[in-house]
DSSP file (Angstrom, degrees, kcal/mol; ACC not computed):
  #  RESIDUE AA STRUCTURE BP1 BP2  ACC     N-H-->O    O-->H-N    N-H-->O    O-->H-N    TCO  KAPPA ALPHA  PHI   PSI    X-CA   Y-CA   Z-CA
    1    1 A M              0   0    0      0, 0.0     2,-0.1     0, 0.0    48,-0.1   0.000 360.0 360.0 360.0 131.8   18.0  -52.9  -51.1
    2    2 A E        +     0   0    0     46,-0.1    46,-2.6    45,-0.0     2,-0.3  -0.418 360.0 168.7 -69.7 142.6   18.5  -49.6  -49.2
    3    3 A S  E     -A   47   0A   0     44,-0.2     2,-0.3    -2,-0.1    44,-0.2  -0.928  20.6-152.3-145.0 170.2   16.9  -46.6  -50.6
    4    4 A K  E     -A   46   0A   0     42,-2.2    42,-2.2    -2,-0.3     2,-0.6  -0.994  22.3-123.4-145.6 146.0   16.1  -43.0  -49.7
    5    5 A I        -     0   0    0     -2,-0.3    40,-0.1    40,-0.2    37,-0.1  -0.801  26.1-157.2 -87.3 124.3   13.4  -40.6  -50.7
    6    6 A V        -     0   0    0     -2,-0.6     2,-0.3    35,-0.3    -1,-0.1   0.768  55.2  -8.6 -81.9 -27.7   15.3  -37.6  -52.0
    7    7 A A        -     0   0    0     34,-0.1    -1,-0.1     1,-0.1    37,-0.1  -0.990  37.4-138.8-163.1 165.2   12.8  -34.7  -51.7
    8    8 A T  S    S+     0   0    0     -2,-0.3    28,-3.0     1,-0.1     2,-0.3   0.469  94.1  37.7-105.7  -9.6    9.4  -33.4  -50.9
    9    9 A K  E     -B   35   0B   0     26,-0.3     2,-0.4    32,-0.0    26,-0.2  -0.922  65.8-148.0-136.1 160.2    9.4  -30.9  -53.8
   10   10 A I  E     -B   34   0B   0     24,-2.4    24,-3.0    -2,-0.3     2,-0.4  -0.998  13.8-156.9-129.5 138.5   10.7  -30.7  -57.4
   11   11 A T  E     -B   33   0B   0     -2,-0.4     2,-0.4    22,-0.2    22,-0.2  -0.948   2.6-162.5-118.9 133.3   11.9  -27.5  -59.0
   12   12 A A  E     -B   32   0B   0     20,-3.1    20,-2.6    -2,-0.4     2,-0.6  -0.943   7.1-153.5-112.0 134.6   12.0  -26.8  -62.7
   13   13 A I  E     -B   31   0B   0     -2,-0.4     2,-0.5    18,-0.2    18,-0.2  -0.947  13.9-159.2-106.1 119.0   14.1  -24.0  -64.2
   14   14 A I  E     -B   30   0B   0     16,-3.1    16,-2.1    -2,-0.6     2,-0.4  -0.866   4.5-152.9-105.0 127.8   12.6  -22.8  -67.4
   15   15 A R  E     -B   29   0B   0     -2,-0.5     2,-0.6    14,-0.2    14,-0.2  -0.841   6.1-158.6-107.1 133.9   14.9  -20.9  -69.8
   16   16 A D  E     -B   28   0B   0     12,-3.2    12,-1.9    -2,-0.4     4,-0.3  -0.942   9.0-179.1-110.9 110.8   13.8  -18.3  -72.4
   17   17 A D     >  +     0   0    0     -2,-0.6     4,-2.7    10,-0.2     3,-0.4   0.482  58.1  97.9 -86.9  -3.3   16.3  -17.9  -75.2
   18   18 A A  H  > S+     0   0    0      1,-0.2     4,-3.0     2,-0.2     5,-0.5   0.898  80.5  51.9 -55.9 -45.6   14.3  -15.2  -77.0
   19   19 A P  H  > S+     0   0    0      0, 0.0     6,-2.1     0, 0.0     4,-1.7   0.885 114.3  45.0 -59.3 -35.3   16.3  -12.2  -75.5
   20   20 A M  H  > S+     0   0    0     -3,-0.4     4,-1.0     4,-0.3    -2,-0.2   0.921 118.5  41.2 -72.3 -44.7   19.5  -13.9  -76.6
   21   21 A L  H  < S+     0   0    0     -4,-2.7    -3,-0.2     1,-0.2    -1,-0.2   0.859 125.7  32.9 -73.7 -35.8   18.4  -14.8  -80.1
   22   22 A L  H  < S+     0   0    0     -4,-3.0    -2,-0.2    -5,-0.3    -1,-0.2   0.788 136.2  15.1 -93.4 -29.9   16.5  -11.6  -80.9
   23   23 A C  H  < S-     0   0    0     -4,-1.7    -3,-0.2    -5,-0.5    -2,-0.1   0.452  94.4-112.9-127.6  -3.2   18.5   -8.9  -79.0
   24   24 A G  S  < S+     0   0    0     -4,-1.0    -4,-0.3    -5,-0.5    -3,-0.1   0.640  74.3 132.1  75.6  13.0   21.8  -10.4  -78.1
   25   25 A D        -     0   0    0     -6,-2.1    -1,-0.2     1,-0.1    -2,-0.1  -0.310  66.5 -81.6 -87.1 176.0   20.9  -10.2  -74.4
   26   26 A S        -     0   0    0      1,-0.1    -1,-0.1    -3,-0.1    -3,-0.0  -0.478  52.0-101.7 -73.1 148.8   21.2  -12.9  -71.8
   27   27 A P        -     0   0    0      0, 0.0     2,-0.3     0, 0.0   -10,-0.2  -0.309  36.1-128.8 -64.4 157.6   18.5  -15.5  -71.6
   28   28 A T  E     -B   16   0B   0    -12,-1.9   -12,-3.2    -3,-0.1     2,-0.3  -0.763  20.5-157.2-107.4 158.3   15.9  -15.2  -68.9
   29   29 A Y  E     -B   15   0B   0     -2,-0.3     2,-0.3   -14,-0.2   -14,-0.2  -0.944   8.9-167.1-133.0 150.9   14.9  -17.9  -66.4
   30   30 A R  E     -B   14   0B   0    -16,-2.1   -16,-3.1    -2,-0.3     2,-0.4  -0.991  14.6-141.0-137.2 150.9   11.9  -18.7  -64.2
   31   31 A R  E     -B   13   0B   0     -2,-0.3     2,-0.4   -18,-0.2   -18,-0.2  -0.907  13.8-174.1-114.6 133.4   11.6  -21.2  -61.5
   32   32 A V  E     -B   12   0B   0    -20,-2.6   -20,-3.1    -2,-0.4     2,-0.4  -0.996   6.4-165.0-127.7 127.0    8.6  -23.3  -60.8
   33   33 A T  E     -B   11   0B   0     -2,-0.4     2,-0.4   -22,-0.2   -22,-0.2  -0.935   2.2-167.1-117.1 135.3    8.4  -25.6  -57.7
   34   34 A F  E     -B   10   0B   0    -24,-3.0   -24,-2.4    -2,-0.4     2,-0.4  -0.943  21.0-127.4-119.2 138.9    5.9  -28.4  -57.1
   35   35 A D  E     -B    9   0B   0     -2,-0.4     2,-0.4   -26,-0.2   -26,-0.3  -0.698  29.4-136.3 -77.9 136.1    5.0  -30.3  -54.0
   36   36 A L        -     0   0    0    -28,-3.0     2,-0.1    -2,-0.4    -1,-0.0  -0.754  10.6-127.6 -95.1 140.6    5.3  -34.0  -54.5
   37   37 A T     >  -     0   0    0     -2,-0.4     4,-2.7     1,-0.1     5,-0.2  -0.338  31.9-104.0 -73.3 166.0    2.7  -36.4  -53.2
   38   38 A Y  H  > S+     0   0    0      1,-0.2     4,-2.6     2,-0.2     5,-0.2   0.906 124.1  52.3 -57.7 -41.6    3.9  -39.4  -51.1
   39   39 A E  H  > S+     0   0    0      2,-0.2     4,-2.2     1,-0.2    -1,-0.2   0.897 110.5  47.1 -63.6 -40.8    3.3  -41.6  -54.1
   40   40 A Q  H  > S+     0   0    0      2,-0.2     4,-1.6     1,-0.2    -2,-0.2   0.905 112.2  50.2 -67.2 -41.4    5.5  -39.4  -56.3
   41   41 A R  H  < S+     0   0    0     -4,-2.7   -35,-0.3     1,-0.2     4,-0.3   0.908 111.3  49.0 -61.8 -42.0    8.2  -39.2  -53.7
   42   42 A T  H >< S+     0   0    0     -4,-2.6     3,-1.2     1,-0.2    -2,-0.2   0.903 109.5  51.5 -64.4 -41.6    8.2  -43.0  -53.4
   43   43 A A  H 3< S+     0   0    0     -4,-2.2    -1,-0.2     1,-0.2    -2,-0.2   0.817 112.2  47.5 -65.2 -30.0    8.4  -43.4  -57.2
   44   44 A L  T 3< S+     0   0    0     -4,-1.6    -1,-0.2    -5,-0.1    -2,-0.2   0.368  82.2 128.1 -93.4   4.2   11.4  -41.1  -57.3
   45   45 A Q    <   -     0   0    0     -3,-1.2     2,-0.3    -4,-0.3   -40,-0.2  -0.281  53.6-133.7 -62.1 148.6   13.3  -42.7  -54.4
   46   46 A V  E     -A    4   0A   0    -42,-2.2   -42,-2.2    13,-0.1     2,-0.3  -0.783  14.6-141.5-106.5 149.9   16.9  -43.6  -55.2
   47   47 A F  E     -A    3   0A   0     -2,-0.3    12,-2.1   -44,-0.2     2,-0.3  -0.770  21.7-104.5-112.3 152.7   18.5  -46.9  -54.4
   48   48 A V  E     +C   58   0C   0    -46,-2.6    10,-0.3    -2,-0.3     3,-0.1  -0.593  33.6 177.4 -71.5 130.5   22.0  -47.9  -53.2
   49   49 A T  E     -     0   0C   0      8,-3.3     2,-0.3    -2,-0.3     9,-0.2   0.440  61.3 -18.8-114.6  -4.3   24.0  -49.4  -56.1
   50   50 A G  E     -C   57   0C   0      7,-1.0     7,-3.0     2,-0.0     2,-0.4  -0.978  59.6-109.2 179.5 178.4   27.3  -49.9  -54.3
   51   51 A I  E     -C   56   0C   0     -2,-0.3     2,-0.4     5,-0.2    -3,-0.0  -0.995  22.0-173.4-130.6 134.8   29.5  -49.1  -51.4
   52   52 A S  E >  S-C   55   0C   0      3,-2.9     3,-2.1    -2,-0.4    -2,-0.0  -0.979  76.1 -18.9-131.6 120.0   32.8  -47.0  -51.5
   53   53 A M  T 3  S-     0   0    0     -2,-0.4    -1,-0.1     1,-0.3     0, 0.0   0.860 128.3 -52.9  52.2  39.5   35.0  -46.7  -48.4
   54   54 A G  T 3  S+     0   0    0      1,-0.2    -1,-0.3     0, 0.0    -3,-0.0   0.418 116.8 113.2  81.5  -1.8   32.0  -47.7  -46.2
   55   55 A Q  E <   -C   52   0C   0     -3,-2.1    -3,-2.9     1,-0.0    -1,-0.2  -0.855  69.5-115.4-106.3 138.0   29.7  -45.1  -47.7
   56   56 A P  E     -C   51   0C   0      0, 0.0     2,-0.6     0, 0.0    -5,-0.2  -0.409  18.5-143.4 -70.1 145.0   26.7  -46.0  -49.8
   57   57 A I  E     -C   50   0C   0     -7,-3.0    -8,-3.3    -2,-0.1    -7,-1.0  -0.954  21.7-159.5-107.3 118.7   26.6  -44.9  -53.5
   58   58 A F  E     -C   48   0C   0     -2,-0.6   -10,-0.2   -10,-0.3   -55,-0.1  -0.655  21.8-104.4 -98.2 152.7   23.1  -43.9  -54.5
   59   59 A E        -     0   0    0    -12,-2.1     2,-0.4    -2,-0.2    -1,-0.1  -0.243  39.1-141.1 -57.2 160.5   21.6  -43.7  -58.0
   60   60 A S        -     0   0    0    -14,-0.0     2,-0.5     0, 0.0   -13,-0.0  -0.967  18.2-105.1-129.9 151.3   21.2  -40.1  -59.2
   61   61 A L        +     0   0    0     -2,-0.4     3,-0.1     1,-0.2   -15,-0.0  -0.615  40.6 176.5 -73.1 122.3   18.4  -38.4  -61.2
   62   62 A S        -     0   0    0     -2,-0.5     2,-0.3     1,-0.3    -1,-0.2   0.897  52.7  -4.9 -99.3 -50.3   19.8  -38.1  -64.7
   63   63 A R        -     0   0    0      2,-0.0     2,-0.4     0, 0.0    -1,-0.3  -0.982  48.4-152.6-147.4 155.4   17.1  -36.6  -67.0
   64   64 A I        -     0   0    0     -2,-0.3     2,-0.4    -3,-0.1    -3,-0.0  -0.997  16.0-161.8-129.0 136.3   13.5  -35.6  -67.0
   65   65 A F        -     0   0    0     -2,-0.4     2,-0.4     2,-0.0    -2,-0.0  -0.916  19.6-122.5-119.7 144.9   11.3  -35.6  -70.1
   66   66 A W        -     0   0    0     -2,-0.4     2,-0.3     2,-0.0    -2,-0.0  -0.678  36.2-179.8 -78.2 135.0    8.0  -33.8  -70.8
   67   67 A E              0   0    0     -2,-0.4    -2,-0.0     1,-0.1     0, 0.0  -0.987 360.0 360.0-137.2 149.0    5.2  -36.3  -71.8
   68   68 A K              0   0    0     -2,-0.3    -1,-0.1     0, 0.0    -2,-0.0   0.390 360.0 360.0 -98.8 360.0    1.6  -35.9  -72.7
């Protein structure tokens, strides 16, 4: 099955709703980027699940969950 490694980094956008909830302001955001190891990149590779008009259709990353 054809696959591709999608990235060398992963970025998380963290949202702080406190300004909105406490002061009626807009939420604030911060961005954190991590370099992925080869093993992590390989684990996150996406696979072709079909073909449309000669072009491959790849899986897409849907959700990420925090785990301890």
